[in-house]
C-alpha positions in Angstrom: -124.7 -166.3 -147.3 -122.6 -169.2 -149.0 -118.9 -169.1 -148.4 -118.5 -168.4 -152.3 -120.4 -165.1 -151.7 -118.7 -164.0 -148.9 -115.1 -164.6 -150.5 -116.2 -162.5 -153.5 -117.7 -159.9 -151.3 -114.2 -159.7 -149.4 -112.2 -159.7 -152.6 -114.4 -156.8 -153.9 -114.3 -155.1 -150.6 -110.6 -155.2 -150.6 -110.6 -153.7 -154.3 -112.9 -150.8 -153.0 -110.5 -150.0 -150.3 -107.5 -150.0 -152.5 -109.2 -147.8 -155.2 -110.2 -145.4 -152.3 -106.6 -145.5 -151.1 -105.3 -145.0 -154.5 -106.2 -141.7 -155.1 -107.2 -142.9 -158.7 -110.7 -142.5 -160.2 -112.7 -145.4 -160.5 -112.4 -145.7 -164.2 -108.4 -145.1 -163.8 -108.3 -148.0 -161.2 -110.3 -150.3 -163.2 -108.2 -149.8 -166.1 -104.9 -150.6 -164.1 -106.3 -153.5 -162.6 -108.1 -155.0 -165.5 -111.7 -154.7 -164.1 -114.8 -153.9 -165.7 -115.9 -150.7 -164.5 -119.7 -151.3 -164.3 -118.9 -154.4 -162.2 -116.7 -152.5 -160.0 -119.5 -149.6 -159.5 -122.1 -152.4 -158.7 -119.9 -154.0 -156.1 -118.8 -150.7 -154.5 -122.6 -149.5 -154.3 -123.4 -152.8 -152.9 -120.9 -153.0 -150.3 -121.2 -149.3 -149.3 -125.2 -149.9 -148.8 -124.2 -153.1 -146.5 -122.2 -150.7 -144.3 -124.8 -148.1 -144.2 -127.4 -150.6 -143.2 -124.8 -152.1 -140.8 -124.2 -148.7 -139.3 -128.0 -148.1 -138.9 -128.4 -151.6 -137.4 -125.7 -150.5 -134.7 -127.6 -147.3 -133.7 -129.1 -147.4 -130.4 -132.0 -145.8 -128.8 -131.5 -143.6 -125.2 -134.5 -143.6 -122.8 -136.2 -140.2 -123.0 -138.7 -139.3 -120.4 -141.8 -137.2 -121.6 -143.6 -135.6 -119.0 -147.3 -134.7 -119.4 -148.0 -130.8 -119.5 -150.4 -129.4 -116.9 -153.3 -128.6 -119.6 -154.1 -131.7 -121.7 -155.4 -129.9 -124.6 -151.9 -128.4 -125.5 -149.8 -130.9 -126.9 -146.0 -130.5 -127.6 -144.0 -131.6 -130.4 -140.9 -133.3 -130.6 -138.5 -132.4 -133.4 -135.8 -135.0 -134.4 -132.8 -134.8 -136.5 -131.1 -137.7 -138.0 -127.5 -138.4 -138.8 -128.3 -138.6 -142.5 -129.9 -134.8 -142.5 -133.3 -135.8 -142.3 -135.4 -133.7 -139.8 -139.3 -134.3 -138.9 -141.7 -133.1 -136.1 -144.2 -135.3 -134.6 -146.7 -135.0 -131.6 -145.3 -135.7 -128.2 -148.3 -138.0 -127.3 -146.9 -140.8 -129.4 -145.6 -143.8 -127.0 -142.2 -145.0 -127.3 -142.8 -148.0 -129.4 -144.6 -145.4 -132.0 -141.4 -143.1 -131.9 -138.9 -146.3 -132.6 -140.9 -147.4 -135.3 -140.6 -143.9 -137.1 -137.2 -143.8 -136.3 -136.3 -147.0 -137.8 -138.2 -146.4 -140.8 -136.6 -143.0 -141.4 -133.1 -144.5 -140.6 -133.9 -146.7 -143.7 -134.2 -144.0 -145.9 
């Protein structure tokens, strides 16, 4: 990312923080700061999405050992609840790489 973009994002990040701390609505804050509301909303959304992606990228996986059942015909299920509230169930016979790929895709939603 170019230095000018980093500086612009840093300025908008500070403005977004100031607005959140001020207790003012976005519109009121923009009026006081002589900012264009649509521009403020655009950068706020952009920066919040970047924060979300950074949080997702920091997520780590814990090793899980799935023991096979005595009867191979009966298959278990794994129920997964993600921090974003999404829940899914998938067969326990999936290997760890497949599970990791599924989780990465689901966390990106």
